[in-house]
N, C-alpha and C positions, 0 to 999 in steps of 0.2 A: 080816578083811573085805578083799576085793578093790578094788583101786585102779582106777578109771577116770575118764574125762572128766566125768561127773557129780559124782563125788565131789570132783574138784579144783575144779571149778566152785563147789560148795558151799562149799568151804573158803575159796577166794578170796572168795566173796559174804560170808561171816561174817567175815572179816578187814577187808572194806570196811565191813561195819556198825560193827565195833569202831573202825576207823579214824575215820569220821565222829562216833561217839559220844564219842571221846576227844577230838577238836577242839572238838565241840560244846559239851562240859562242861569245857573247859579252864579256864574261869574260876573254876571252883567247885574248890578244891583236894583233890584226891585222891578226887573223886567222879566216877567215870567208868565206864562199863559193861566196859571191856576184860577185866578179870579175869574178870568174870562170863561173858562170851562164851566166853573161853578154857575156862572150868570146863564150860559146857555143851557146847561143841565136843569137848573130850576125854571127857567122860562118854558122849556118844552115837557118836561117831566114832573114839575112840581116842587114845591117847597121841601118836602121831605126828602126826595132824591138828591137835591143840592146839599141838604145838611149831610146827608151820608156821605155824598162825595166830598165835601170839605172836612168831614172828619178823617175818613180814609186816606185821603191826600197828605192832610197835615201830619197826622201819626207816621205814616211812612217815609214821608220825605225827611221828617225830624228825626227820624231813625237815622239817616245819613247825615243830614245837615247839621243836626245838634238839636236835644230835647232839652226844654227848660219851662221856667214858669210861663213864658212867652206862648208856649205850646197851646195852652187854654185858652189865651186871648187869640190865638190866630183862628182856632176851631169857632169861638164865638164871632169873631168878625166876619169870617168866611161863611158861617152859618147865618147869620143875620142877612148878608149880602145875599146869600141864596135863597132866604124866605122871600126877601124883596123881589127878587127876580121871579121866584115862582108866583107871587100875587100879580106881577107885572103879566105873566103869561096867563093868568086866570082871568085877569080883568081887562086886559089890553091885549088879546092873543093877536092881532093885527099889527101890533106895534112894529114900524120900520126898524131895519137894521141900524140906523143912524139913532134912532131912540135908545135902543138897547145899548149902542156904543157909548151914547151920553151918560146912560146910567152906568155903564163901566168905568167912564172917567170918574163919575161922582163918588163910585164905590173905592175907586182907589184912594181918595182923599178921606174918606169914611174909615178904611182900614187904616190909615196913618193915624187917625184919631184914637181909634180903639186902642192901636198898639202903644199910643201915648200914656194911655191910661193904666198901662201895665207898669210903667215907671212909677206913677203915682201909687199904685196898689204896694208896690214895694218901697216907699217913704222916699223916692227921688223926687225931684222937681218936675212938673208937668210941662211947664210952658218951655223951659229948657231943652227939654228933650223933643217937645213937639216942633218948635222952631227950627231946632238944628235938622228935622227929619223932614221938613217941607220940600226940599230938592228930591228927595228919594220918594216921597208921596206923589210928586208931579210927576217923576218917572213912571211910577207905578200906574197912575192914572193914565197917563198917555199910553203906555203898553197895553192896558185893558182895551182902550179905544181902538189899537191897531189891531190886537188879537182877535177881538170881536167881529172887526170887519173883515179879516181875514179867514176867520173860522166860520162864519155864520153859514154861508152857502153849504159848505161840506156838512157841517152838523144838522142843517136843516134837512138835507137828503136822508141822512141817519135817523132822525127823528122822525120822519114822515114814513119812512120804511117801518120804523118801529110801530108806529099808529096804525099803520095797515095792518100789520101782523096781530097786533092787539085786538083790533075789532075783528077778525078773523078767528081769533081764538074765543070771542064772546057767543 
């Protein structure tokens, strides 16, 4: 898919929605729409768009919520999740919303695993951190599942409109 001003604007708008969503839901541990938005972005706009959304969202929200060594790992986890969603969109473009929601559920657990490696990287115990975080990872997984179900139809309309515009521009 070709890169143009409209696509860049769409990606930055999606990142802005993810930023607002993450900050708005900050009081609820691990229930925020960032992962779902990155997955939907990757699925329809491709892996690179998802990675850009992941980077912008992480950097901007962590300026408000706190920057640290975990920022690199958050970008890594969300970037990998976005790449996976982009590959799903490329190879399984007719994947039903339930399938994408299940991917979101698994992504919440994957995100927690990657974040547990953060502790290992700074000489902390992996298993203690990972096991203590399982309830939060389950909350993240469940919220991804729900957010994808809720956002899917709205985002689908947005991406179909983008796709039509992109085809007219060619």
